[in-house]
C-alpha positions as CSV (number, residue, x, y, z in Angstrom):
1,X,90.9,17.4,104.4
2,X,93.1,15.3,102.1
3,X,92.8,17.9,99.4
4,X,94.1,20.7,101.8
5,X,97.0,18.5,102.9
6,X,97.9,17.8,99.3
7,X,97.8,21.5,98.4
8,X,100.0,22.3,101.4
9,X,102.4,19.6,100.3
10,X,102.6,20.9,96.7
11,X,103.2,24.4,98.0
12,X,106.0,23.1,100.2
13,X,107.6,21.3,97.3
14,X,107.3,24.4,95.2
15,X,109.0,26.5,97.8
16,X,111.7,23.9,98.5
17,X,112.6,23.7,94.8
18,X,112.8,27.5,94.8
19,X,115.2,27.6,97.8
20,X,117.4,24.6,97.1
21,X,117.4,23.6,93.4
22,X,116.6,26.8,91.5
23,X,119.6,28.9,92.5
24,X,122.0,26.5,90.8
25,X,119.9,25.7,87.7
26,X,119.8,28.8,85.4
27,X,116.7,27.7,83.4
28,X,114.7,26.9,86.6
29,X,116.1,30.1,88.3
30,X,115.0,32.3,85.4
31,X,111.5,30.8,85.4
32,X,111.1,31.3,89.1
33,X,112.4,34.9,89.0
34,X,110.1,35.7,86.1
35,X,106.9,34.0,87.1
36,X,107.0,32.9,90.8
37,X,109.0,35.3,92.9
38,X,106.5,38.0,92.7
39,X,104.0,35.7,94.5
40,X,106.5,34.1,96.8
41,X,107.8,37.5,98.0
42,X,104.3,38.0,99.6
43,X,105.1,35.0,101.8
44,X,108.7,35.8,102.5
45,X,111.4,37.6,100.6
46,X,114.0,35.1,101.8
47,X,112.5,32.4,99.5
48,X,113.9,34.1,96.3
49,X,116.9,35.7,97.9
50,X,119.4,33.0,96.9
51,X,118.1,33.0,93.3
52,X,118.6,36.8,93.1
53,X,122.1,36.5,94.5
54,X,122.9,33.7,92.0
55,X,121.5,35.9,89.2
56,X,123.7,38.8,90.2
57,X,120.9,40.8,91.7
58,X,119.4,41.6,88.3
59,X,115.8,42.9,88.5
60,X,112.9,40.7,87.6
């Protein structure tokens, strides 16, 4: 049970960084757009929307 809660917590932190920190940090934003947004879009396209706007809507 603790393992599941830990994984949910890590996923939450990962998504929170994607939504709050990454849009204003170019290096982090580029990493998320290249590696993570394809997976995060399966959950919700809103997670990476701010990063895409900050990047000028350029394709991944």
